[in-house]
N, C-alpha and C positions, 0 to 999 in steps of 0.2 A: 501535567507536564507538557511544556510547549512542543509541538511538533513543528519542524521546518516545513515550508510549503513548496511541493513541486509544482511548477507552472505548466499545466498540461495544455495542448493544443488540440485542435480537432483532429479527426481520424482520416485517413485516406480512403477513398472509395474503392470496393473491390473490384468492380467491373474495369479492369485494366483496359482501355481502348475503346470508350464509347464517346469519344469527342467528335467524331465526324461520322457521316453516314457514307460509305463508298458506294454501295450498290442496295438493290432492294432486298437481297438475301439478309445483309447485315441487318438492316432497319427492322425487317419482319422478326428475324432471329431475337434480337434484344427485346422487341416488344412482348414476344412470347415468354422470354425469360423473366421479364417484369411481372408478367400475369401467372407466374408459376406454371405454365403450360409446358412442361419439359417434354412430353412426347411429341407435340407438334415442333417445338424447336429442334428436336433431334432431327426430324424429317427436313426441315429447312437446311440444317446444318449439313446432311447428307448432299443435298442439291448444291450448296455452296462448295462443298469440298471436291465434288465431281467436276465442277466448273473451274475452281482456282485451287487446285491441291498444294500449291506452293507458297499461297499467300499467308503471311504470317498472322494476319487478322484471324484467319481460320482457327489457328491454334489458341488465340485468345478465346474465341468464342468457344472451343471445346473445353478449355479449362474452365470458363465460366458455367458451361453446362454441366460438367461433372462435379464441380464444387458445389453448385446450388442443389443438385439432385441429392449430394451426398449428406446434406443438413436438413433435419426434419425438425421444426419447433412445434411444440404442443403445450398447452396448459394442464398441469396435473398437480395432484395434491399427495405427498408422501413425505418420507424422513430423509429424503436425500438432500444434497447440496449443490447439484449441477444446475443452477439457475442464471439467467442472463437478466440484467435490468432490474425493475422493480419486483419485489415478492413480498409476501406476508409470512411472518413467522408465528405459529401459534404455540403456547407454552402450556404446560400442567400447572397444577396447584403450587409446585414448588418453584417454578419459574424454569423447568428444563424445557428445552425445544420438543413439542410433541409432533410436528408436522409443518410442512411449508407448502404454500400454494404460489405457483409462479411459472415462468416460461421455462420449460425442460427441453434441452437440445439432445437429440439423438442423431449419431453419426453413423453412416455407413463408412466403414473405414476402407473397404475394397474401391469404392467410388472416389473417396477422397484421396487415397494413395495414387490412383490413377490421375487425378486431377493434377497433384504435385508433379507427378512423372512428366505429364503433358507440358505444363508451364517450364519445369526444369530443363527439359530438351529443348524448349524454344529458347530458353536465355542462353544455352550453350551454342545454339543455332545462329542466333541474332543477339550477341552479348551486348550490343550498343542500346538495345531497347529497355530504358529505365522502367516504363510503364509494366512491362512484364515483371521484372524483379519486385517492384513495390507490389503488384497484384500477389505474387507468391508470398511475400512477407506478410500482407494482410490476411491471407487464408491461413497461413501457420498462426498469426496471433489469434485467430477465431479459435483455435485448439489449444491456447496458451502453451504452445510449443516455443518457448523462448530461447532455447538454444539454436533452433533452426532460424528464428527471426534474427538473432544476433549474428549469424553467419552471413545471412543474406545483406544485413545492413553493412557488416565489414567488408564484404565483397564489393558492394557499391562504393565504399569509401575508398577502398584500395585502387579500383578502377578510375575513380575520378581523379585521384592523384596521379595515376599512372598516364592518363588521356588529356588531362586539363579539363575535366567535365564535358567531354565529347559525348553527349547522350543524344538520343533520339527517343520520340514518343510515338503515338499512333501513326500508322502508315508511314513510319520512318521519318516522320517531320523533325528536324534537327531543333533542339530545345536552344540552343546558341546561349545567349546571356542568362536566360531563365534557369539554365541547367543547375547552377550552383544554389540558387534559391530552392529550388524543389528537392535536390539532394538533402541541403540542410534542413528544411522542414521534415521530410520525410524520415530522416535519421533521428531527429528529435521526437517525433509522433512515436515511432516505434520503441524508442526508449522509454517514453512516458507510458505507454501501454504496459510495457514490461514491469515498471516500478508501480504501477497501479494494482497490479496482481500481487497482493501482500503475501498470500500463502505459497504461490508458485513461483515467485522471482527469486532467481539466485543473485544475492547482491553483489557477490565478487564478479560474476559475469555482467551485470549491469554497470557495476564500477570500470571494468575493463572497456565495456562499449561507450561508455561516457567519457572515458579518457581518449579514446579513439577519434570520436568525434570532435573533441576538444582540440586535437592534434590538426585536424583538417580546418575547423572553424574556431580558431583560439578567441575570438571576440564573441562568441555566442554566450552572453551572460546567463541564460537559461541553463544550459549544460554546466557552467562553471558554479551555479547555484546548487544544482544537483550533486555535483562532486563535492562541494563543501557540505552539503546535507549528510551525504554518505559517510565523509570523514568524521563528522560530528557524531553520527550514530556508532561509529567504530571508537569513539572517545578519542580521536586525533584532533585535539582541540586547535593546536596551533595551525595544522594543515587546513582544517576546516575554515579558520580565519583567514588564511592565505586565499582560499578559493573565493571566499565571500568578497573579500576586497577586490581581487581581479574582476569578479562580476560586476561590482559597483563601479569600478573605473570603465568597464565596457559599455554599461548601462546606467550612467549617472541619473538619479531621480527615480529610480524603481524602488518602491516603498517596501516590498518584500524582501529584497536583498539588503536594504539598509536596516530594515528591522532584524534581520538575522545577525547582522554585524552586532548591533546595539545588544541584543539578547545574549549574544556569546560574552560580550564583556559584562554584562549583569551576572550571568551565571558563574563566571571566574572571578566574581569579587570586585572586578573594576566598576564600581557604581557611579563613579565620577565621570568615567568615559561614557558609560552607558547613557547617564542623563543627558550628556551633552549631545549624543547622537539623536536620541529620542526627542530632545528639545527641538533640534534641527528639523526633524521630520513634521513636527507639529507646526512650526513657524513657516514651513515652506509650502505654499499653495500647489506648488507643481506636483507634490506627493498626492496618491490617490487617497481619499478620504477614509477607506478602511484601514490602510496604513497609520493615517495621522490618528484615528480613533484609538487604534491599538497601541501608538505611541503615548496618548494621553493615559490610557489605563495603565501602562507600564510605568510611567513618571509617578503616578498616584500609589502604585506598589512600592516602588524604591524609595519614596520619601515617608512611607508609612513606618512608624516605630515597630520594632520587634517586640512580641508578645510571648511571654512564657507560657506555654500549654500545661494544663493541669493534667496528672494521669489519667484521671477519669474521662476528661474530655478526649485525650488521646486515644484511649481504647474504645470508647462507645461513641464517639463522633468522628474524629479525624480518620482512623483507619477504616470505618465502615465507608465512609463517602469515598476515600481513595480506592477501595474494592469495587464500589459500584461503578466508577467511571473508568477503570482499567479494562481495556478488551483483552480478550484471550490472546489475541496475537501478540499484545505487549506485555503479557504476564512475566515471561522469563526476564525481560529488560527492566521491568520496574519492580518486581517482587522477590527476585532471587537473591538480592543483597539487601541490606539495611538502609544503605547510602542514600539511595534515590528518594525514597518516600521519608525517611527519618530526618534527612538534612537536606538536600537540594529542593525537594518539593515544599517542604516546610519553610524553608527561607524564601522561596517564591511566594508565598502566602504570608511572609512576615511574621511567621510564629516559630518558636523554638522548641524543639522536642524536649520532654522531660528526661529522655535516655540518651545516652553516648551510643553511637554506632556500635562499638565494641561491647555494649551490654546485650546485644540482640544476636543471636544466632538463627541462620534460616536454613531449613532442610525441605529440599523437594521431595515429595513422596508420591508415589504413582498408586492410585486407587482406581480399579476399573477403567484403566486407560485415560485417567484423568490426572493431571499434575496438579497436586496440592501443595502450596507453600506454606509450611509451618513455621511461625516465629516463636522463638522461646526468649521469655524475659527473665531477669533475675526474679527470685521468688518474692511475691508481694508482702509487704510489711502493713499493708492497710487493706480494708475490704470496702467496696467490691472491685478488686483489681485482678489482673490477668497474670496467668504463668504462661500460656500458650494462645496464640491467635492462628487460626488455620484460614487461609484464603482459598476458597474452593470454587471453582469453574461453575458458573450458574447461568446458563444461556449465552449471552455475548460478553458478559463481564464476571465479576466475582462477588461472592457472599462471604462473610466472616463468621467463623464459630470459635467460640472463646472457652477456656477454661478458668473460671473465675474463683478466687478465695473468697467464700462468704462467712457468714456469722457463725460464731462457735466451730472455727476452723474446718467448716464443711467446704467441699470443692464442687462446683456447679458448672454443667455445661450449658453455655448461652449463646446467643445470636442477636444481631441488631441489624434492622432494616427501617428505612424510612422513619427514624427517630423513635422507633418501638423496640423495645427490648423484651425478649422472651427467654425462658430457660427449659431445659430438658431434664431437670432433676439433678440430684447430686450423684457422686460416684464413691465407690468404697476406696479405691487406691488411687493415687496421683500416678499417671504414666510417667515412667521413666525418661522416655525419649519422644522426640516428635513424631516418629513412625509410630510408636505406642498409641499417641493421641489420634492421629490419623485413622489407625485401626480401630480404636474404640468408637470414634464417630460412626465409621462403617458398621460396626457390631450392634451398636445402638439403633441403626438403620436411620440415623440423622441425615447422612449424605448417601 
């Protein structure tokens, strides 16, 4: 299933206030911070504070020292999940995660909270200093504390509106005409960071923040594109299209946005309009090549004739492939109802399901803290077809386990992986409910 693309920009550097060297203390201090020599940096800061106790740059330095001291990075191997950047996942013979090796972050909460207090007090004392606010937001984003990040960004937007973007930076230098650009860039960056945290992001909060950014910067097509994507994910199709069209008007020639509009038309059955827009993208060399290639692919998809799937293909090819490419994070959205897989995704691939959506019931069952989606179909009249299909979390995606009607009216538990079918033998009694089938898989130690 197509996912709309959030256009992410680069991040903002944490050390808010290293654009000028005001004196030898500052230069030496930040050199030591870069070398992770925090004890020596603390000694330099003490001398700097004694000489210039009211210098706001001293507070910026203190914040940097406390924050960096609170963050300890190490390479470790265990079964945890708190890893940054690249990491390797090791799986057992059943495909379940057995361990992870990667960068593990340990936080000293006492030092971290002190760092936030220092920069928070500095913001209250020097409210016009944008570098301090963005530095605090960057620190909070490192802990995935998105509520606090949103509060900081909203406060920056509110003050920008009140003062006409009267902001200063390091050493109190006025930003003047560049202030609006820096506020816009920072607000979008922090919104992007929030959205990139699929597990920790509160979409309602992200929606609210994006809407506020759009009020201040109504022609920011990146934010309008995000608002359209959020509306799409909420199944507010008309509102999504409205935002995408506004984004296209603000940034004509952006292939991502134009592609989103065309796809929305396609998904809602207006294939003529979708073909018109995709053809425009292909024919216009001003669109980026990736968007033009995607448009070519979609044109071939739309022009392809529908093919009726055989029930055997549906159970033992189509559903296993869907399971293998559905992430755990998307499981509820894709597998909790039959419509997405049985109708929308099938239509995208120009095939027609042998079942109506109303033929299929879906029951989520919790087994050992894992949510299993059990699909029940009409009792098969042919062999070997299925009564139940269970989508079971398996590492980062799903595996399928089936209850199949076999020869001589026997019922067999099976599974399908990489075009290889295997079974776990027959059963004495057919499970009466989806819950019974899930519990049978557990009892037989299949899952």
